C-alpha positions as CSV (number, residue, x, y, z in Angstrom):
1,M,-1.9,29.6,6.3
2,S,-2.3,33.2,5.5
3,S,-0.6,35.5,3.2
4,V,1.6,38.4,4.5
5,D,3.1,41.5,3.1
6,S,6.6,41.1,1.8
7,S,7.5,44.3,3.6
8,T,7.0,42.7,7.1
9,P,9.9,43.9,9.3
10,E,12.7,41.4,9.8
11,R,12.4,40.9,13.6
12,I,13.8,37.4,14.5
13,N,13.5,35.5,17.7
14,Q,16.3,32.8,16.9
15,G,14.0,29.7,16.6
16,T,11.6,30.5,19.6
17,A,8.2,31.8,19.7
18,A,6.7,34.1,22.4
19,G,6.8,32.5,25.8
20,G,9.6,30.5,24.5
21,D,7.7,27.9,22.4
22,V,9.8,25.7,20.1
23,W,8.7,25.0,16.3
24,F,9.3,21.8,14.7
25,L,9.0,20.1,11.2
26,S,7.9,16.4,11.5
27,G,8.8,14.3,8.4
28,A,11.5,12.5,6.6
29,L,14.7,13.5,5.2
30,E,14.6,10.8,2.3
31,A,12.0,8.6,0.7
32,R,12.8,5.5,2.8
33,D,13.8,7.4,6.1
34,T,12.0,7.2,9.4
35,L,9.7,9.9,10.6
36,R,12.0,12.8,12.6
37,H,11.0,15.6,14.6
38,L,13.2,18.5,13.4
39,P,13.5,21.8,15.6
40,I,13.5,25.1,13.5
41,D,16.4,26.4,15.3
42,E,18.0,28.9,12.9
43,A,16.9,32.6,12.2
44,E,16.8,31.8,8.5
45,F,15.9,28.0,8.2
46,T,16.7,26.9,4.7
47,V,15.4,23.6,3.2
48,G,16.8,22.3,0.0
49,R,19.1,19.7,-1.5
50,K,22.4,21.6,-1.1
51,P,24.9,21.3,1.6
52,G,24.6,24.1,4.0
53,C,20.8,24.1,4.1
54,S,19.5,23.8,7.7
55,L,17.3,21.1,6.6
56,K,19.0,19.0,3.7
57,L,16.6,16.7,2.0
58,Q,17.5,13.9,-0.4
59,F,14.3,14.1,-2.8
60,N,15.3,14.6,-6.4
61,T,12.2,16.8,-6.8
62,V,13.7,19.1,-4.2
63,S,15.7,22.3,-5.3
64,G,19.1,23.1,-4.2
65,K,17.7,25.9,-2.1
66,H,13.8,25.2,-2.1
67,A,12.2,27.3,0.7
68,V,13.1,29.1,3.9
69,L,11.3,29.3,7.4
70,S,11.8,32.2,9.7
71,L,10.3,33.3,13.0
72,R,9.2,36.8,13.9
73,S,7.3,37.8,16.8
74,G,6.2,34.4,17.6
75,V,4.7,33.8,13.9
76,L,6.5,31.3,11.6
77,Y,6.6,32.3,8.1
78,L,7.5,30.3,5.0
79,R,8.8,31.6,1.7
80,D,9.5,29.5,-1.7
81,L,13.0,30.5,-3.0
82,G,12.0,30.0,-6.7
83,S,12.0,26.2,-6.5
84,T,11.2,24.0,-9.6
85,N,8.5,22.0,-8.2
86,G,7.0,24.4,-5.8
87,T,6.1,24.7,-2.1
88,Y,2.7,23.8,-0.8
89,V,0.6,24.5,2.4
90,N,-2.4,22.3,3.0
91,G,-2.3,21.2,-0.8
92,E,-2.0,25.1,-2.1
93,R,1.1,26.1,-3.8
94,I,2.3,29.2,-2.3
95,T,3.8,32.6,-3.8
96,G,5.5,35.1,-1.9
97,E,5.7,34.6,1.9
98,V,2.8,33.1,4.1
99,A,2.5,32.6,7.7
100,V,2.0,28.9,8.6
101,D,0.4,27.4,11.8
102,E,0.9,24.3,13.9
103,E,-0.5,21.2,12.3
104,D,-0.3,22.9,8.8
105,L,1.0,20.4,6.1
106,I,3.9,21.5,4.1
107,H,5.2,19.9,0.9
108,F,8.5,20.8,-0.5
109,A,7.9,19.3,-4.0
110,E,7.1,15.6,-2.9
111,A,8.5,15.9,0.8
112,P,5.7,16.2,3.3
113,F,6.1,17.7,6.6
114,R,3.8,18.5,9.6
115,V,4.4,21.8,11.5
116,L,4.5,21.1,15.3
117,R,5.0,23.5,18.2
118,Q,6.0,22.8,21.7
119,S,6.2,24.8,24.8
120,P,8.9,25.0,27.3
121,T,7.2,22.5,29.5
122,G,7.7,20.0,26.7
123,Q,4.0,19.8,26.2
124,A,2.6,19.8,22.6
125,T,0.4,22.9,22.2
126,G,-1.4,21.3,19.1
127,T,-4.3,18.8,19.2
128,I,-2.5,16.1,17.1
129,A,-0.2,13.9,19.2
130,R,3.2,13.1,17.7
131,N,2.1,9.4,17.2
132,V,-0.7,10.7,15.0
133,C,1.7,12.6,12.9
134,D,2.6,9.2,10.8
135,E,-0.9,8.7,10.0
136,A,-1.6,12.4,9.0
137,L,1.3,12.3,6.8
138,A,0.3,9.2,5.4
139,L,-3.0,10.6,4.4
140,V,-1.6,13.5,2.4
141,Q,0.8,11.0,0.7
142,F,-2.2,8.6,-0.1
143,D,-3.9,11.3,-2.0
144,R,-0.8,11.9,-4.0
145,M,-0.2,8.1,-4.3
146,M,-3.7,7.6,-5.8
147,S,-3.8,10.5,-8.2
148,E,-0.5,9.9,-9.8
149,K,-0.7,6.1,-9.7
150,L,2.5,5.8,-7.4
151,V,2.1,2.1,-6.8
152,R,4.8,-0.6,-7.8
153,P,3.4,-4.0,-8.7
154,H,5.2,-7.1,-7.3
155,F,4.8,-10.5,-8.7
156,Q,5.2,-13.9,-6.9
157,V,5.5,-16.9,-8.7
158,I,3.0,-19.9,-8.6
159,V,4.4,-23.4,-9.6
160,E,3.2,-26.9,-10.4
161,I,4.2,-28.6,-7.1
162,N,5.6,-31.7,-8.5
163,S,7.7,-29.9,-11.4
164,T,8.2,-26.5,-9.9
165,H,7.3,-25.2,-13.4
166,V,6.2,-21.7,-13.2
167,V,2.3,-21.5,-14.1
168,G,1.6,-18.0,-13.0
169,H,2.2,-15.1,-10.9
170,E,0.3,-13.3,-8.0
171,I,0.2,-9.4,-8.2
172,L,1.1,-8.0,-4.9
173,G,1.0,-4.3,-4.5
174,R,3.6,-1.9,-2.9
175,G,3.7,1.8,-2.7
176,S,6.3,4.1,-3.9
177,V,5.8,7.2,-1.5
178,F,7.3,7.5,2.0
179,G,4.9,5.8,4.6
180,L,3.1,3.8,2.2
181,E,5.4,1.3,1.1
182,S,3.5,-1.9,2.3
183,V,0.3,-3.0,1.3
184,A,-0.8,-3.1,5.0
185,A,0.2,0.6,5.2
186,M,-1.6,1.6,2.0
187,F,-4.9,-0.1,3.2
188,N,-4.8,1.4,6.6
189,A,-4.7,4.9,5.0
190,A,-7.5,3.7,2.5
191,S,-9.8,2.6,5.3
192,Q,-9.6,5.9,7.1
193,L,-10.6,7.6,4.0
194,N,-13.2,4.8,3.0
195,L,-11.3,4.1,-0.4
196,E,-10.4,0.5,0.0
197,V,-12.2,-0.4,-3.2
198,E,-10.5,2.4,-5.3
199,L,-7.0,1.4,-4.0
200,S,-7.9,-2.3,-4.7
201,Q,-8.9,-1.4,-8.2
202,L,-5.7,0.7,-8.7
203,L,-3.4,-2.2,-7.7
204,R,-5.3,-4.5,-10.0
205,W,-5.1,-2.0,-12.9
206,E,-1.3,-1.2,-12.5
207,G,-0.4,-4.9,-11.8
208,I,-2.2,-6.3,-15.1
209,R,-0.6,-3.1,-16.9
210,V,2.8,-4.1,-16.0
211,G,2.3,-7.9,-15.7
212,R,0.9,-8.6,-19.2
213,D,4.4,-8.3,-20.5
214,L,5.9,-11.0,-18.5
215,P,7.0,-13.9,-20.8
216,P,5.7,-16.1,-21.8
217,R,2.0,-15.4,-21.9
218,P,1.7,-15.1,-18.0
219,K,-1.3,-16.4,-15.9
220,L,-1.9,-13.4,-13.4
221,F,-3.7,-14.0,-10.0
222,V,-5.3,-10.6,-9.0
223,N,-6.7,-9.8,-5.8
224,T,-10.0,-8.2,-4.4
225,H,-10.8,-6.5,-1.4
226,P,-13.8,-7.8,0.8
227,K,-15.6,-4.4,0.4
228,E,-15.6,-4.9,-3.4
229,M,-18.1,-7.9,-2.8
230,E,-20.6,-5.3,-1.4
231,N,-21.4,-4.0,-4.8
232,A,-21.0,-6.7,-7.5
233,A,-21.9,-4.5,-10.4
234,Q,-19.0,-2.0,-9.5
235,L,-16.6,-5.0,-9.4
236,I,-17.6,-6.6,-12.6
237,D,-17.3,-3.0,-14.2
238,S,-13.8,-2.8,-13.1
239,L,-13.2,-6.4,-14.5
240,V,-14.6,-5.3,-17.7
241,K,-12.0,-2.7,-17.8
242,V,-8.9,-4.5,-16.8
243,R,-10.0,-7.2,-19.3
244,Q,-9.9,-4.4,-22.0
245,I,-6.2,-3.7,-21.3
246,S,-5.1,-7.2,-20.5
247,D,-4.9,-8.5,-24.1
248,N,-4.8,-12.2,-24.1
249,T,-3.4,-12.6,-20.5
250,D,-4.8,-15.3,-18.5
251,L,-6.4,-13.8,-15.5
252,V,-7.4,-15.4,-12.2
253,L,-9.6,-13.2,-9.6
254,E,-8.9,-14.3,-6.0
255,I,-11.8,-13.8,-3.5
256,H,-11.3,-14.3,0.0
257,E,-13.1,-17.0,1.6
258,A,-14.9,-14.9,4.1
259,S,-16.4,-12.9,1.3
260,V,-18.3,-15.7,-0.4
261,T,-21.3,-15.9,1.9
262,N,-23.5,-13.8,-0.4
263,R,-24.7,-16.7,-2.9
264,K,-26.5,-14.2,-4.9
265,V,-23.3,-11.9,-5.5
266,M,-21.2,-15.0,-6.2
267,R,-23.6,-16.2,-8.8
268,E,-23.5,-12.8,-10.6
269,L,-19.7,-12.5,-10.2
270,S,-19.1,-16.4,-11.4
271,A,-21.4,-15.7,-14.4
272,A,-19.6,-12.4,-15.2
273,V,-15.9,-13.9,-14.9
274,T,-17.0,-16.9,-17.0
275,E,-18.1,-14.3,-19.8
276,L,-14.9,-12.2,-19.5
277,D,-12.8,-15.6,-19.6
278,I,-11.3,-14.8,-16.0
279,E,-10.9,-17.8,-13.8
280,L,-11.7,-17.6,-10.1
281,A,-9.9,-18.6,-6.9
282,F,-11.0,-18.8,-3.2
283,D,-8.0,-17.2,-1.3
284,D,-7.0,-18.0,2.5
285,F,-9.0,-20.9,2.6
286,G,-9.1,-22.5,6.1
287,S,-7.8,-19.1,7.7
288,G,-11.3,-18.9,9.3
289,Q,-14.4,-20.8,8.7
290,A,-13.9,-23.2,5.7
291,R,-16.6,-22.2,3.5
292,L,-17.5,-25.7,2.2
293,A,-20.9,-25.1,1.0
294,E,-20.1,-22.1,-0.9
295,L,-17.2,-24.0,-2.4
296,I,-19.5,-26.7,-3.6
297,E,-22.0,-24.3,-5.2
298,S,-19.5,-21.6,-6.6
299,R,-17.1,-24.3,-8.0
300,P,-13.9,-22.0,-8.3
301,D,-11.0,-23.0,-10.6
302,Y,-8.5,-22.7,-7.5
303,V,-8.5,-22.9,-3.8
304,K,-5.6,-21.4,-2.0
305,F,-4.9,-23.0,1.3
306,D,-4.0,-20.6,3.8
307,I,-0.4,-20.3,5.1
308,S,-1.8,-21.0,8.7
309,L,-2.3,-24.5,7.4
310,I,1.1,-25.0,5.6
311,H,3.3,-23.6,7.9
312,G,5.2,-26.4,9.7
313,I,3.2,-29.2,8.1
314,D,6.3,-31.0,7.7
315,H,6.5,-31.5,11.7
316,A,2.6,-31.6,12.2
317,D,1.0,-34.5,13.9
318,A,-0.8,-37.3,12.2
319,A,-4.4,-35.7,12.8
320,R,-3.5,-32.4,11.1
321,H,-2.0,-34.2,8.3
322,Q,-5.0,-36.2,7.9
323,M,-7.4,-33.3,8.0
324,L,-5.5,-31.4,5.5
325,E,-5.3,-34.5,3.3
326,T,-9.1,-34.8,3.2
327,L,-9.7,-31.1,2.4
328,V,-7.3,-31.3,-0.5
329,K,-8.7,-34.7,-1.7
330,M,-12.4,-32.9,-1.5
331,V,-11.4,-30.0,-3.4
332,R,-9.6,-32.2,-6.2
333,D,-12.7,-34.5,-6.6
334,L,-14.7,-31.3,-7.3
335,E,-12.2,-30.7,-10.2
336,I,-10.7,-27.5,-8.4
337,K,-7.0,-27.3,-8.2
338,A,-5.5,-27.0,-4.9
339,L,-2.8,-24.5,-4.3
340,A,-0.6,-24.3,-0.9
341,E,0.3,-20.8,0.1
342,G,3.3,-19.8,2.1
343,I,5.7,-22.9,1.5
344,E,9.0,-21.6,3.0
345,T,11.2,-24.8,2.8
346,A,11.9,-27.7,0.9
347,T,10.6,-30.2,3.7
348,E,7.2,-28.2,3.6
349,A,7.3,-28.4,-0.2
350,Q,7.7,-32.1,-0.2
351,T,5.0,-32.6,2.5
352,C,2.7,-30.7,0.2
353,V,3.5,-33.0,-2.7
354,E,2.7,-35.9,-0.6
355,L,-0.8,-34.4,0.6
356,G,-1.8,-34.1,-3.1
357,F,-1.4,-30.3,-3.7
358,D,-1.6,-29.4,-7.5
359,L,0.3,-26.0,-7.0
360,G,2.6,-24.1,-4.6
361,Q,3.5,-20.5,-3.8
362,G,5.9,-19.1,-1.1
363,Y,9.2,-17.9,-0.2
364,F,10.8,-21.3,-1.3
365,Y,9.9,-20.8,-4.8
366,G,10.4,-17.0,-5.1
367,R,9.6,-13.8,-3.0
368,P,7.4,-10.9,-4.4
369,T,9.7,-8.8,-6.8
370,P,9.1,-6.1,-9.4
371,I,8.9,-7.0,-12.9
């Protein structure tokens, strides 16, 4: 991006650069739209919410006539049209007219677009392939999501398996920006920026802040990311902070079973959560190597049996039934509550009752929903 003099002569090449290259914007027309590649094919390519704009965007923060792109002598220029929420190139709000280059990131208010250029042969001239544009846009959106806390906590009920009485809710995060709606998309972007811990903390914080008002006095199951177990002091500090905002809400911290092999860290964490009056759960038990030694030593309050063990259990053979029943009995003999994850049908639920589970969770009881 470079600033230009507003007196630049108006020589328009009708949407094609020198040599016949075609410029594109890559992005979405509305928050839940798919990624599109849109040619800049008008001399004055206007962007805004009003009908008649060359590119009509369905974002409330975009002005009626927001900005205009024009191509002169093979150079693409961008000018803001006095929009309320601004036009940004690579994170900087523009004033006047600027030249934009291929692979620049333009934000029309909250709507992000990548600038692309294609030659007459159909070959992209930039170094970023189109299948990477999704990731590039997601990374830009991720920074905004984190700074503005644009996540939407969802809550899935956990029930007593015999009575189906609701005893708690697991907090599950969703994003509020295009391209980062799912937890998988959020953590994929976070991993590229080495920000998995910060994202996990944000989802936990927002989930507790919203979920503490669930009636009556909810028990909230909150997740951790495996990377958080690499720094016990940092994790404990984050738990101290969420405990301060949680009022008298009952909290259960979920630790993935693959993260409990460091016994020193687990001892520190177990002592800390006890002091903070937070219960502990081993999540996804049985999805990989069942950590029986750590289970005996750490004595969590809950063990959540992975969906891979529960799915289709009503049609499983006797050997699988016996194996699962033995594991459930072992857990309960340690005075730990056994929770079956991923129950989807009435017959799976009934089989889990027969196997001795204390608690159940899954689509059969309720899907994750906002408060």
